[in-house]
BAGUKE-744719 format. One record per residue (C-alpha): x, y, z. Coordinates in nm, 4 decimals, padded with zeros to 6 digits. Example, Ala and Ser with C-alpha at 12.3 -4.5 7.8 and 13.67 -1.06 7.14 Angstrom:
<rs>
<r X="01.2300" Y="-00.4500" Z="00.7800"/>
<r X="01.3670" Y="-00.1060" Z="00.7140"/>
</rs>
This chain:
<rs>
<r X="01.9015" Y="00.2291" Z="-00.7814"/>
<r X="01.6238" Y="00.1749" Z="-00.5419"/>
<r X="01.2755" Y="00.2275" Z="-00.7356"/>
<r X="00.8962" Y="00.1704" Z="-00.6313"/>
<r X="00.6464" Y="00.1871" Z="-00.9263"/>
<r X="00.2719" Y="00.1481" Z="-00.8362"/>
<r X="00.0115" Y="00.0454" Z="-01.0955"/>
<r X="-00.3502" Y="-00.0564" Z="-01.0914"/>
<r X="-00.5499" Y="00.2334" Z="-00.9896"/>
<r X="-00.8180" Y="00.3526" Z="-01.1983"/>
<r X="-01.2084" Y="00.4533" Z="-01.1773"/>
<r X="-01.4107" Y="00.1889" Z="-00.9948"/>
<r X="-01.7969" Y="00.2041" Z="-00.8557"/>
<r X="-01.8731" Y="00.1484" Z="-00.5074"/>
<r X="-01.8655" Y="-00.1894" Z="-00.4077"/>
<r X="-01.6135" Y="-00.2970" Z="-00.6668"/>
<r X="-01.2489" Y="-00.4117" Z="-00.6408"/>
<r X="-00.9224" Y="-00.3450" Z="-00.7475"/>
<r X="-00.5516" Y="-00.4680" Z="-00.7387"/>
<r X="-00.2877" Y="-00.2359" Z="-00.6826"/>
<r X="00.0556" Y="-00.3482" Z="-00.7637"/>
<r X="00.3992" Y="-00.2214" Z="-00.6183"/>
<r X="00.6960" Y="-00.3238" Z="-00.8240"/>
<r X="01.0235" Y="-00.2681" Z="-00.6392"/>
<r X="01.3728" Y="-00.2627" Z="-00.8096"/>
<r X="01.7136" Y="-00.2084" Z="-00.6633"/>
<r X="01.6265" Y="-00.3869" Z="-00.3214"/>
<r X="01.4611" Y="-00.7306" Z="-00.2256"/>
<r X="01.1156" Y="-00.6607" Z="-00.0859"/>
<r X="01.1209" Y="-00.9764" Z="00.1581"/>
<r X="01.4087" Y="-00.7672" Z="00.3337"/>
<r X="01.1904" Y="-00.4740" Z="00.3642"/>
<r X="00.8685" Y="-00.3571" Z="00.5662"/>
<r X="00.6561" Y="-00.2627" Z="00.2763"/>
<r X="00.3454" Y="-00.0037" Z="00.3288"/>
<r X="00.0777" Y="00.1312" Z="00.1515"/>
<r X="-00.0588" Y="00.4627" Z="00.2268"/>
<r X="-00.2928" Y="00.6934" Z="00.0642"/>
<r X="-00.3897" Y="01.0913" Z="00.0628"/>
<r X="-00.7102" Y="01.2083" Z="-00.0441"/>
<r X="-00.7622" Y="01.5684" Z="-00.1667"/>
<r X="-00.7444" Y="01.7828" Z="00.1135"/>
<r X="-00.6642" Y="01.5248" Z="00.3524"/>
<r X="-00.3612" Y="01.4171" Z="00.5413"/>
<r X="-00.1686" Y="01.1162" Z="00.4150"/>
<r X="-00.2811" Y="00.7942" Z="00.6059"/>
<r X="-00.1669" Y="00.4505" Z="00.6499"/>
<r X="-00.3459" Y="00.1851" Z="00.4791"/>
<r X="-00.1624" Y="-00.1495" Z="00.5423"/>
<r X="00.2045" Y="-00.2844" Z="00.6097"/>
<r X="00.3422" Y="-00.6379" Z="00.5405"/>
<r X="00.6300" Y="-00.7056" Z="00.7337"/>
<r X="00.9809" Y="-00.8546" Z="00.6373"/>
<r X="00.9589" Y="-01.2227" Z="00.5628"/>
<r X="00.5697" Y="-01.1905" Z="00.5780"/>
<r X="00.5787" Y="-01.2253" Z="00.9495"/>
<r X="00.2944" Y="-01.0121" Z="00.9926"/>
<r X="00.0401" Y="-00.7859" Z="00.8374"/>
<r X="-00.1336" Y="-00.4686" Z="00.9623"/>
<r X="-00.4481" Y="-00.2824" Z="00.8443"/>
<r X="-00.5972" Y="00.0537" Z="00.9130"/>
<r X="-00.9252" Y="00.0069" Z="01.0764"/>
<r X="-01.0970" Y="00.1795" Z="00.8119"/>
<r X="-00.9841" Y="-00.0880" Z="00.5805"/>
<r X="-00.9819" Y="-00.4001" Z="00.7757"/>
<r X="-01.1535" Y="-00.6948" Z="00.6237"/>
<r X="-01.1795" Y="-00.5247" Z="00.2590"/>
<r X="-00.8148" Y="-00.4846" Z="00.1627"/>
<r X="-00.5517" Y="-00.7777" Z="00.1552"/>
<r X="-00.1754" Y="-00.6823" Z="00.1517"/>
<r X="00.0313" Y="-00.9821" Z="-00.0220"/>
<r X="00.3543" Y="-01.0650" Z="-00.1808"/>
<r X="00.5312" Y="-01.2288" Z="-00.4534"/>
<r X="00.8731" Y="-01.2589" Z="-00.3844"/>
<r X="00.9526" Y="-01.4122" Z="-00.7401"/>
<r X="00.8411" Y="-01.0989" Z="-00.9049"/>
<r X="00.9793" Y="-00.8738" Z="-00.6017"/>
<r X="00.6320" Y="-00.7206" Z="-00.6069"/>
<r X="00.3759" Y="-00.6292" Z="-00.3342"/>
<r X="00.0050" Y="-00.5980" Z="-00.4042"/>
<r X="-00.2988" Y="-00.4445" Z="-00.2146"/>
<r X="-00.6230" Y="-00.6272" Z="-00.3164"/>
<r X="-00.9003" Y="-00.3795" Z="-00.2452"/>
<r X="-01.2516" Y="-00.5031" Z="-00.2333"/>
<r X="-01.6006" Y="-00.3462" Z="-00.1417"/>
<r X="-01.4651" Y="-00.0066" Z="-00.2253"/>
<r X="-01.6169" Y="00.3065" Z="-00.0661"/>
<r X="-01.6158" Y="00.6503" Z="-00.2019"/>
<r X="-01.3948" Y="00.7530" Z="00.1077"/>
<r X="-01.1318" Y="00.4948" Z="-00.0315"/>
<r X="-01.0850" Y="00.7487" Z="-00.3035"/>
<r X="-00.7087" Y="00.8554" Z="-00.2945"/>
<r X="-00.3741" Y="00.8562" Z="-00.4495"/>
<r X="-00.2158" Y="00.5379" Z="-00.2824"/>
<r X="00.1539" Y="00.4941" Z="-00.2621"/>
<r X="00.3829" Y="00.2174" Z="-00.1410"/>
<r X="00.6693" Y="00.2809" Z="00.0351"/>
<r X="00.9721" Y="00.0583" Z="00.1880"/>
<r X="01.1885" Y="00.0682" Z="00.5001"/>
<r X="01.4412" Y="-00.1679" Z="00.6552"/>
<r X="01.4170" Y="-00.0540" Z="01.0142"/>
<r X="01.1381" Y="-00.0669" Z="01.2539"/>
<r X="01.0328" Y="00.2184" Z="01.5233"/>
<r X="00.9579" Y="00.1515" Z="01.8767"/>
<r X="00.6246" Y="00.3022" Z="01.9357"/>
<r X="00.5296" Y="00.3958" Z="01.6144"/>
<r X="00.2947" Y="00.2898" Z="01.3292"/>
<r X="00.4373" Y="00.0481" Z="01.0728"/>
<r X="00.4253" Y="00.3237" Z="00.8328"/>
<r X="00.6446" Y="00.5654" Z="01.0319"/>
<r X="01.0007" Y="00.6341" Z="00.8890"/>
<r X="00.9673" Y="00.5019" Z="00.5268"/>
<r X="01.2929" Y="00.5619" Z="00.3077"/>
<r X="01.1579" Y="00.5023" Z="-00.0237"/>
<r X="00.8419" Y="00.5656" Z="-00.1991"/>
<r X="00.6775" Y="00.5285" Z="-00.5131"/>
<r X="00.4928" Y="00.8173" Z="-00.7375"/>
<r X="00.1342" Y="00.6936" Z="-00.6384"/>
<r X="-00.1637" Y="00.5503" Z="-00.8453"/>
<r X="-00.5021" Y="00.7089" Z="-00.8175"/>
<r X="-00.7944" Y="00.5373" Z="-00.7367"/>
<r X="-01.1423" Y="00.7062" Z="-00.7643"/>
<r X="-01.4473" Y="00.5294" Z="-00.6260"/>
<r X="-01.7579" Y="00.6541" Z="-00.7848"/>
<r X="-02.0708" Y="00.6531" Z="-00.5476"/>
</rs>
């Protein structure tokens, strides 16, 4: 069965770093668009980053560009989100998600088919 499991969240001070992991099973991550999304308390879910099939491209929300990096280890079938220079406003539950399809005129986070349960990142000010 398809499964995505996030890990690596925790409490970190502003300016610090965390690396989130998204371990996939039941499918090959290199054949899917993998997205990272987050939801802060009381706020709408927002896209953070995407990595395309076969690592053709990566995308980042403006709010994290230059601070976060998405990468993939195909041998481990795992996608990572390296989060540097963390800010208080980065506090959220972070989810990874996957899809096969792309959609015209939509963000890379639109139409995800499979979701993990999330990992909490708390950034103290």
